[in-house]
ROMARFI-951655 format. One record per residue (C-alpha): residue in one letter; residue number from 0; x, y, z. Coordinates in steps of 0.001 Angstrom, whole numbers, plus 500000, padded with zeros to 6 digits. Example, Ala and Ser with C-alpha at 12.3 -4.5 7.8 and 13.67 -1.06 7.14 Angstrom:
REM residues 2
PT residu num   east  north     up
PT      A   0 512300 495500 507800
PT      S   1 513670 498940 507140
***
This chain:
REM residues 576
PT residu num   east  north     up
PT      M   0 067221 657625 194035
PT      N   1 065239 660768 193189
PT      Q   2 062643 661272 190492
PT      V   3 063186 664247 188151
PT      E   4 060048 666081 187070
PT      D   5 061219 669585 186069
PT      P   6 064442 671619 185625
PT      N   7 064408 672773 189238
PT      S   8 064273 669121 190334
PT      I   9 067380 668403 188288
PT      N  10 069319 671129 190061
PT      S  11 067984 670403 193540
PT      I  12 068997 666718 193605
PT      F  13 072641 667469 192820
PT      D  14 073468 668525 196352
PT      A  15 076195 667704 198830
PT      I  16 074225 664715 200185
PT      S  17 074017 663098 196743
PT      Y  18 077725 663447 196069
PT      S  19 078926 662567 199570
PT      K  20 076653 659556 199982
PT      G  21 077543 658315 196505
PT      A  22 081248 658538 197274
PT      A  23 080782 656801 200637
PT      V  24 078883 653777 199314
PT      I  25 081323 653327 196430
PT      R  26 084219 653437 198906
PT      M  27 082392 650776 200929
PT      L  28 082029 648535 197876
PT      K  29 085717 648947 197080
PT      A  30 086615 647763 200569
PT      V  31 084253 644794 200221
PT      I  32 085433 643494 196849
PT      G  33 089056 644625 197111
PT      S  34 091000 647312 195285
PT      D  35 092141 645213 192321
PT      T  36 088657 643815 191688
PT      F  37 087119 647273 192035
PT      H  38 089472 648823 189478
PT      S  39 089204 645947 187008
PT      G  40 085408 646139 187138
PT      L  41 085454 649915 186652
PT      A  42 087837 649590 183698
PT      A  43 085604 646946 182118
PT      Y  44 082548 649189 182566
PT      L  45 084250 652182 180946
PT      D  46 085533 650066 178070
PT      A  47 082180 648363 177433
PT      H  48 080244 651650 177342
PT      K  49 082711 654037 175726
PT      F  50 081007 656464 173359
PT      Q  51 077643 655189 174644
PT      N  52 075087 655903 177319
PT      A  53 074981 653763 180447
PT      N  54 072843 653406 183538
PT      T  55 073415 652495 187154
PT      N  56 072784 648780 186681
PT      D  57 075488 648598 184001
PT      L  58 078021 649697 186610
PT      W  59 076713 647235 189209
PT      K  60 076891 644398 186635
PT      A  61 080483 645253 185769
PT      W  62 081555 645179 189410
PT      G  63 079509 642028 189992
PT      A  64 081205 640256 187099
PT      A  65 084614 641332 188361
PT      A  66 083748 640104 191867
PT      A  67 082557 636747 190508
PT      G  68 085742 636375 188486
PT      A  69 087786 637055 191601
PT      G  70 085775 634626 193710
PT      V  71 084311 637332 195903
PT      G  72 081081 636376 197656
PT      L  73 079060 637580 200610
PT      G  74 081597 637580 203419
PT      L  75 084596 637027 201126
PT      G  76 085254 640614 200215
PT      V  77 088798 640932 201481
PT      S  78 091742 638878 202514
PT      A  79 094278 639479 205234
PT      A  80 096778 640541 202592
PT      N  81 094479 643135 201031
PT      E  82 095854 646527 201996
PT      D  83 092473 648208 201444
PT      S  84 090832 646036 204085
PT      P  85 090285 647435 207555
PT      A  86 091733 644120 208667
PT      A  87 095011 644610 206868
PT      S  88 096836 646062 209846
PT      S  89 097031 645333 213535
PT      S  90 096680 647753 216389
PT      S  91 099467 647700 218909
PT      G  92 099027 646633 222498
PT      D  93 096167 645197 224507
PT      N  94 096022 641984 222468
PT      V  95 094172 643562 219578
PT      T  96 094394 642476 215972
PT      A  97 092137 642751 212968
PT      V  98 092097 639908 210448
PT      A  99 089578 639504 207658
PT      V 100 088233 635962 207445
PT      A 101 087935 634232 204069
PT      R 102 084814 632073 203903
PT      P 103 084289 629572 201067
PT      S 104 080980 627919 200123
PT      I 105 078917 631083 200428
PT      P 106 076588 632876 197994
PT      P 107 078155 635042 195277
PT      L 108 078062 638779 195794
PT      D 109 075016 640370 194137
PT      V 110 076329 643921 193798
PT      A 111 072989 645333 192616
PT      A 112 071126 643803 195577
PT      V 113 073656 645270 197989
PT      M 114 073940 648708 196437
PT      D 115 070232 649187 195727
PT      T 116 069547 649246 199460
PT      W 117 071915 652209 199709
PT      T 118 070993 654128 196550
PT      R 119 067240 653555 196208
PT      Q 120 066156 654692 199635
PT      P 121 066931 657773 201720
PT      G 122 069144 657883 204763
PT      F 123 071618 655410 206173
PT      P 124 071535 652861 208990
PT      L 125 072331 652725 212661
PT      V 126 073704 649380 213856
PT      T 127 073144 648586 217544
PT      V 128 075591 646040 218948
PT      T 129 074811 644387 222281
PT      V 130 077331 642014 223872
PT      N 131 076013 639421 226333
PT      A 132 076857 639459 230040
PT      S 133 079629 636864 229692
PT      R 134 081009 638811 226717
PT      T 135 081200 635664 224613
PT      G 136 078614 636680 222005
PT      Y 137 076661 639562 220558
PT      V 138 073435 640595 218867
PT      A 139 073418 643342 216210
PT      T 140 070281 645049 214931
PT      Q 141 069759 647741 212331
PT      S 142 067403 650672 211934
PT      R 143 067435 653934 210068
PT      F 144 069524 656654 211697
PT      F 145 067727 659952 212177
PT      A 146 069458 663188 213108
PT      S 147 066774 664048 215672
PT      P 148 063678 662568 217312
PT      A 149 061556 665008 215305
PT      A 150 062969 663653 212041
PT      A 151 062234 660087 213136
PT      K 152 058676 661035 214026
PT      A 153 058169 662755 210669
PT      A 154 059350 659669 208763
PT      G 155 056804 657487 210561
PT      K 156 056402 653841 209583
PT      D 157 058280 654302 206313
PT      G 158 061470 654904 208267
PT      E 159 060839 651949 210560
PT      Q 160 060565 649554 207614
PT      Q 161 063871 650453 205962
PT      A 162 066714 647928 205906
PT      W 163 070124 647713 204271
PT      N 164 072726 645156 203242
PT      I 165 075529 646140 205582
PT      P 166 079182 645031 205702
PT      L 167 079583 644675 209443
PT      T 168 083187 644451 210622
PT      F 169 084630 644231 214113
PT      V 170 087883 644600 215913
PT      A 171 087894 643190 219446
PT      Q 172 090031 643124 222574
PT      S 173 091024 639694 223849
PT      R 174 090820 638926 227559
PT      R 175 093263 636064 227124
PT      S 176 096870 635908 226070
PT      N 177 095904 634922 222529
PT      A 178 094649 637842 220467
PT      M 179 091040 637921 219369
PT      P 180 090868 638393 215604
PT      G 181 088620 640905 214008
PT      F 182 086130 639440 211568
PT      W 183 084026 640345 208584
PT      R 184 080302 639708 208275
PT      W 185 077627 640582 205794
PT      F 186 074596 641859 207626
PT      G 187 071701 641782 205193
PT      C 188 069921 639624 202681
PT      G 189 070045 638848 199008
PT      R 190 067533 639790 196360
PT      G 191 064418 637714 196964
PT      G 192 064570 638009 200726
PT      G 193 064191 634902 202852
PT      T 194 063795 634376 206553
PT      G 195 066098 633334 209331
PT      C 196 069862 633036 209461
PT      V 197 071838 630693 207246
PT      P 198 075190 630031 208904
PT      S 199 078028 628633 206822
PT      T 200 081191 627592 208596
PT      S 201 084726 626878 207507
PT      S 202 087985 626281 209267
PT      S 203 088403 630047 209565
PT      G 204 085057 630856 211198
PT      E 205 081328 631419 210773
PT      H 206 079540 633435 208144
PT      V 207 075993 634684 208633
PT      W 208 073820 635823 205751
PT      M 209 070534 636948 207175
PT      A 210 067279 638399 205953
PT      R 211 066824 641920 207254
PT      G 212 066654 641205 210945
PT      P 213 068994 640893 213881
PT      V 214 072261 639029 213472
PT      S 215 073957 637204 216315
PT      G 216 077231 635418 216815
PT      D 217 079757 634254 219356
PT      W 218 083490 633828 219688
PT      G 219 083643 630116 220339
PT      G 220 083381 630490 224095
PT      K 221 086130 633099 224239
PT      S 222 085444 636228 226251
PT      V 223 086237 639646 224805
PT      G 224 086686 643054 226376
PT      W 225 085622 645953 224203
PT      I 226 084586 645559 220577
PT      K 227 084613 648235 217888
PT      A 228 082223 647706 214978
PT      N 229 082664 649159 211494
PT      A 230 086400 648543 211792
PT      G 231 088299 650890 209529
PT      Q 232 085116 652966 209046
PT      I 233 084499 651337 205673
PT      G 234 080720 651607 205841
PT      P 235 078614 654799 205863
PT      Y 236 076629 653848 208947
PT      R 237 076545 654723 212631
PT      V 238 077187 652251 215438
PT      T 239 076078 652270 219047
PT      Y 240 076722 649745 221820
PT      D 241 075447 648577 225156
PT      D 242 076480 650687 228162
PT      V 243 079167 648237 229290
PT      T 244 080868 648227 225892
PT      W 245 080784 652022 225661
PT      G 246 082398 652136 229103
PT      L 247 085108 649670 228093
PT      L 248 085871 651708 224970
PT      A 249 086117 654933 226983
PT      D 250 088420 653212 229474
PT      Q 251 090623 651913 226652
PT      L 252 090992 655406 225220
PT      R 253 092099 656735 228587
PT      R 254 094554 653869 229253
PT      N 255 096034 653333 225796
PT      P 256 094310 655048 222857
PT      N 257 096736 653481 220387
PT      A 258 095110 650083 220934
PT      L 259 092614 651394 218384
PT      S 260 093706 652756 215021
PT      P 261 093415 656531 214441
PT      T 262 090578 655834 211994
PT      D 263 088643 653820 214576
PT      R 264 089246 656405 217304
PT      A 265 087860 659043 214947
PT      G 266 084882 656823 214160
PT      L 267 084085 656328 217839
PT      L 268 084181 660054 218570
PT      D 269 082144 660993 215511
PT      D 270 079496 658328 216164
PT      A 271 079211 659307 219830
PT      F 272 078642 663005 219108
PT      E 273 076146 662320 216319
PT      L 274 074270 659772 218432
PT      A 275 074031 662341 221231
PT      R 276 072672 664932 218794
PT      A 277 070049 662363 217778
PT      S 278 069218 661574 221455
PT      R 279 070273 657947 220995
PT      V 280 072833 658267 223807
PT      G 281 073315 660789 226582
PT      L 282 075407 663860 225864
PT      T 283 077813 662964 228658
PT      L 284 078954 659903 226679
PT      P 285 080844 661768 223917
PT      L 286 082048 664349 226433
PT      N 287 083523 661613 228597
PT      L 288 085230 660122 225542
PT      T 289 086996 663456 224957
PT      R 290 088753 663317 228338
PT      Y 291 091598 661332 226744
PT      L 292 092315 664009 224120
PT      P 293 095355 665561 225853
PT      R 294 097135 662300 224918
PT      E 295 095896 662280 221308
PT      K 296 098488 663044 218628
PT      D 297 096789 662039 215368
PT      Y 298 094892 664284 212992
PT      L 299 091787 662153 212298
PT      P 300 090636 661700 215926
PT      W 301 091253 665384 216649
PT      S 302 089295 666354 213549
PT      A 303 086311 664250 214653
PT      A 304 086484 665512 218241
PT      L 305 086762 669176 217271
PT      K 306 083859 668789 214858
PT      G 307 081659 667625 217744
PT      L 308 082993 670203 220192
PT      D 309 082681 673021 217642
PT      F 310 079032 672087 217151
PT      L 311 078466 672536 220881
PT      G 312 080474 675743 220927
PT      N 313 078472 677246 218063
PT      L 314 075205 676502 219877
PT      L 315 076483 677928 223153
PT      R 316 078372 680994 221955
PT      S 317 075567 683362 223009
PT      R 318 074562 681369 226090
PT      P 319 075770 681728 229709
PT      T 320 077362 678259 229541
PT      Y 321 079888 679317 226915
PT      G 322 082497 680322 229492
PT      A 323 082490 676853 231071
PT      F 324 082636 675316 227596
PT      C 325 085756 677314 226716
PT      S 326 087378 676383 230012
PT      Y 327 086899 672681 229281
PT      L 328 087937 673044 225640
PT      M 329 091186 674690 226685
PT      A 330 091816 671942 229244
PT      V 331 091856 669310 226487
PT      V 332 093246 671412 223628
PT      A 333 096035 673345 225368
PT      P 334 098453 670390 225741
PT      A 335 098130 669605 222042
PT      V 336 098504 673274 221085
PT      R 337 101740 673444 223059
PT      R 338 102967 670182 221576
PT      V 339 102532 671201 217919
PT      G 340 103517 674840 218569
PT      W 341 103098 677824 216266
PT      R 342 105829 677058 213778
PT      N 343 106306 676175 210154
PT      G 344 107099 672688 208922
PT      G 345 106255 669101 209732
PT      P 346 104305 666389 207859
PT      H 347 101163 667537 206105
PT      L 348 098797 665969 208658
PT      E 349 100659 667731 211449
PT      R 350 100220 671012 209567
PT      Y 351 096480 670369 209223
PT      L 352 096258 669469 212895
PT      R 353 098118 672638 213944
PT      I 354 095636 674871 212121
PT      K 355 092615 673021 213533
PT      L 356 093915 673180 217084
PT      F 357 094873 676852 216921
PT      N 358 091581 677737 215266
PT      S 359 089644 676152 218144
PT      A 360 091924 677750 220747
PT      L 361 091515 681211 219221
PT      K 362 087719 680975 219289
PT      C 363 088067 680877 223066
PT      D 364 090745 683605 223168
PT      F 365 093538 681315 224349
PT      E 366 096244 683934 224859
PT      P 367 099349 681723 224326
PT      A 368 097977 680716 220911
PT      K 369 096908 684252 220020
PT      A 370 100313 685818 220679
PT      G 371 102233 683933 218000
PT      V 372 099504 684325 215372
PT      L 373 099185 688077 215917
PT      R 374 102965 688444 215862
PT      D 375 102980 686965 212348
PT      F 376 100111 689241 211293
PT      R 377 101993 692348 212428
PT      R 378 105069 691205 210501
PT      W 379 102897 690740 207403
PT      M 380 101383 694215 207910
PT      R 381 104858 695737 207864
PT      G 382 105552 694034 204529
PT      G 383 108287 691832 203155
PT      V 384 107162 688667 204971
PT      K 385 105692 685716 203104
PT      L 386 103581 683614 205427
PT      P 387 103359 679810 205040
PT      A 388 100397 678957 202807
PT      D 389 098711 676694 205341
PT      A 390 098849 679375 208072
PT      R 391 097856 682463 206081
PT      G 392 094097 682121 206425
PT      L 393 094262 681800 210193
PT      V 394 096754 684679 210515
PT      Y 395 094666 687038 208344
PT      T 396 091435 686107 210102
PT      E 397 092761 686502 213634
PT      G 398 094548 689726 212721
PT      V 399 091333 691299 211455
PT      R 400 089256 689910 214349
PT      A 401 091633 691321 216957
PT      G 402 092252 694574 215090
PT      G 403 090229 697521 213885
PT      R 404 089716 699566 210758
PT      R 405 093437 699838 209956
PT      E 406 093920 696054 209891
PT      W 407 090694 695546 207908
PT      E 408 091701 698113 205285
PT      R 409 095153 696517 204948
PT      V 410 093556 693154 204137
PT      R 411 091120 694803 201705
PT      V 412 094021 696425 199842
PT      A 413 095793 693062 199664
PT      L 414 092633 691504 198232
PT      G 415 092562 694053 195431
PT      K 416 096199 693391 194525
PT      T 417 096441 689603 194563
PT      H 418 095859 687456 191465
PT      S 419 095899 684135 193308
PT      P 420 092416 682565 193696
PT      S 421 093424 680743 196880
PT      E 422 094850 683943 198401
PT      E 423 091706 685838 197415
PT      A 424 089593 683249 199243
PT      R 425 091644 683613 202435
PT      L 426 091482 687415 202356
PT      R 427 087728 687484 201697
PT      V 428 087048 685294 204715
PT      A 429 089358 687456 206821
PT      L 430 087414 690614 205956
PT      A 431 084292 688958 207392
PT      A 432 086043 688230 210713
PT      T 433 085969 691817 211998
PT      E 434 083983 692488 215163
PT      R 435 082985 695984 213947
PT      P 436 079333 695787 212762
PT      W 437 079728 698716 210384
PT      L 438 082639 696992 208662
PT      L 439 080606 693792 208385
PT      R 440 077875 695783 206620
PT      R 441 080528 696988 204176
PT      V 442 081534 693373 203548
PT      L 443 077930 692409 202842
PT      G 444 077569 695355 200478
PT      M 445 080708 694264 198633
PT      A 446 079108 690838 198093
PT      L 447 076557 692403 195739
PT      D 448 079090 694612 193941
PT      Q 449 080758 692516 191262
PT      K 450 083511 695104 190961
PT      E 451 084484 694187 194510
PT      I 452 083518 690487 194771
PT      R 453 082865 688185 191826
PT      R 454 079401 686653 191703
PT      Q 455 080703 683116 192197
PT      D 456 082525 684208 195366
PT      A 457 079794 686279 196997
PT      V 458 077985 683389 198708
PT      G 459 081166 682424 200532
PT      V 460 081579 685995 201778
PT      I 461 078001 686207 203098
PT      C 462 078434 682815 204799
PT      A 463 081670 684004 206409
PT      V 464 079781 686952 207897
PT      A 465 077050 684589 209130
PT      R 466 079647 682425 210918
PT      N 467 080917 685493 212783
PT      P 468 079037 685777 216124
PT      V 469 078792 689533 215572
PT      G 470 077563 689069 212006
PT      E 471 075004 686267 212184
PT      A 472 072015 688617 212679
PT      L 473 073391 691042 210080
PT      A 474 073665 688245 207496
PT      W 475 070064 687157 208119
PT      E 476 068866 690752 207856
PT      F 477 070832 691105 204607
PT      L 478 069315 687927 203148
PT      Q 479 065778 689187 203889
PT      E 480 066411 692632 202417
PT      H 481 067992 691289 199236
PT      W 482 066140 687969 198846
PT      E 483 064711 688674 195399
PT      Q 484 068032 689966 194124
PT      L 485 069900 686948 195520
PT      K 486 067345 684549 194075
PT      G 487 067703 686266 190720
PT      L 488 071477 685833 190847
PT      Y 489 071544 682231 192100
PT      G 490 068014 680850 191777
PT      A 491 068920 678475 188951
PT      L 492 072057 677299 190762
PT      S 493 071015 675028 193625
PT      F 494 074518 674711 195065
PT      E 495 075079 678438 195562
PT      L 496 071625 679409 196793
PT      G 497 071339 676234 198852
PT      T 498 074695 676882 200504
PT      L 499 073632 680448 201296
PT      L 500 070377 679321 202900
PT      K 501 072009 676607 204987
PT      C 502 074780 678759 206394
PT      V 503 072677 681851 207137
PT      I 504 069692 679976 208589
PT      G 505 071942 677599 210519
PT      A 506 073942 680410 212110
PT      H 507 070959 682637 212905
PT      A 508 068203 680210 213866
PT      G 509 070036 677106 215086
PT      S 510 070049 678074 218769
PT      S 511 066804 680012 219203
PT      A 512 063200 678867 218775
PT      F 513 062124 682498 218463
PT      R 514 064519 683138 215588
PT      L 515 063584 679846 213930
PT      N 516 059910 680803 213898
PT      A 517 060820 684159 212363
PT      V 518 062746 682382 209599
PT      K 519 059819 680052 208889
PT      T 520 057455 683002 208741
PT      F 521 059668 684809 206238
PT      F 522 059789 681856 203837
PT      E 523 056070 681079 203985
PT      G 524 054774 681559 200449
PT      R 525 058222 682378 199053
PT      D 526 059691 680249 196282
PT      A 527 063246 679066 196853
PT      A 528 063529 677889 193214
PT      A 529 066140 675170 192750
PT      A 530 067170 675466 196399
PT      S 531 063829 674252 197784
PT      A 532 065362 671006 199008
PT      A 533 068239 672905 200620
PT      L 534 065780 675224 202382
PT      A 535 063886 672241 203787
PT      Q 536 067168 670699 204965
PT      A 537 068284 673965 206559
PT      L 538 065008 674329 208470
PT      E 539 065095 670678 209541
PT      Q 540 068645 671033 210848
PT      A 541 067820 674275 212662
PT      E 542 064813 672601 214301
PT      A 543 067019 669689 215382
PT      N 544 069577 672082 216876
PT      V 545 066966 674078 218764
PT      D 546 065436 670880 220102
PT      F 547 068880 669584 221097
PT      L 548 069705 672746 223020
PT      Q 549 066362 672794 224802
PT      R 550 066805 669181 225924
PT      H 551 070492 669234 226802
PT      E 552 071623 672725 227797
PT      A 553 071100 672175 231532
PT      E 554 072809 668757 231412
PT      L 555 075683 670146 229379
PT      G 556 076184 673094 231705
PT      A 557 076271 670856 234771
PT      W 558 078796 668488 233183
PT      L 559 081074 671328 232032
PT      R 560 081027 673065 235401
PT      A 561 081912 669796 237137
PT      A 562 084645 669031 234603
PT      V 563 086381 672390 234880
PT      R 564 086386 672221 238689
PT      K 565 088636 669181 238500
PT      P 566 092434 669586 238279
PT      R 567 093490 670118 234699
PT      P 568 096570 671211 232777
PT      S 569 097359 674892 233201
PT      T 570 096435 677103 230255
PT      R 571 098879 679798 231329
PT      S 572 102188 679824 229519
PT      K 573 104365 681910 227325
PT      S 574 103332 682455 223701
PT      L 575 103759 679578 221290
***
């Protein structure tokens, strides 16, 4: 929770972190107390405070009262019949189920005590789960998650002392014929603290309510294979495991990925990549997890995997290792690209997946993917063809990237004629995809001409240029030359100026210590107005990326070269 001292502070705290973290912790609470209880508490809060002011504690009290009325306590947040619970459905195969355990005779849920640990301190936790050698029990500890070792060092002892009330859920693989149920635990403490663990048992299992320390448990002498914590990804926290458990999870993905739900597969991939970025695990761990991807068919796991792989690709795109990276990316992406094909139709998640896959393939010039996209662009150039809405952005962008002045001018004319805001957005981004530097300078000039580009749209155009490998240096040069003018246009609007700083600095300085130092030098003594917090975040992220590349580039290159030497699916085929 941030303190507001002046108007710029008001604007700077309303950033993407505030909104995203707020949404995540409220989603977590909904999963804990159940959908019906959540909505009844929210309705009671709105009714009690209509036409009045309210504060955060009023909302917590309303949800707490609703939870008490529903009999929800610590550990009793969901039932097996609750469709919002991560335990509401079972994964097929490999003796895996997920069942939430109801536990009577436990303390009532103090919503304020739980939520204050998430809203009144920065960051979010990392839960480390270690299973014993016999795989009959576990120990879980918590600490603050930092995006890089440098960030952890900067936080010092303050970061080490942070603790949260965490809903810790598991789904586990049984090693016996009877399935091992998933279970629900509260990992935290109530207001007032306390020491030690207070176990409370019932016919359905054990509940542990502990005071900000490690939590441990067992499975009644039963041995498990892999376990996946944060089942259903209900909590905004990261999870890491002992080496054996990570290996068992990787093996399960290769043998039968559907033993885990799509949400949990996505969570594993996302956690692994972010933990590697933070140097909490080796970079080879998430890369090894991606080896199963040719068998993956669901949108969420692909989205998480491509997010991690795109991060690596963006860091490497001007490095010698980029060729090996593209070779490996095509080895895992090509089968999925062929499977979904370049065609119209299908469920909405399949449509989203198609665009993500083709977008990644085109960044590495995968010819079978490029052929179909460019064929549609040429048909659009000739006129009379209406492209599917979900494919237009990719078709325009690739057409301009692969073309020259003629294609760029055709898109610019279309931008001037359309009255659809969504179509305008697609065409603006496409203009910034050209590989002609002189055309990119024209795009940047248009961003400051409100007859060409509206003020509220200009930041997106500049960021699109910055994301273009040919345009990243041009965008940074443009920001320096026009800093005062840009600050005058957006200085009071933290979102716009903050977005501009993050995208331009991230693209230009995120892979080079030399460039990062130049950026720091430029901003020394310069006021970023309401975007001061965004500037600090952009510099911190760029430092983390530079540090990551310095530590891991050699390791990454060796792994990629070894991976692409192994037999892999052919990337040569007819157009899709």
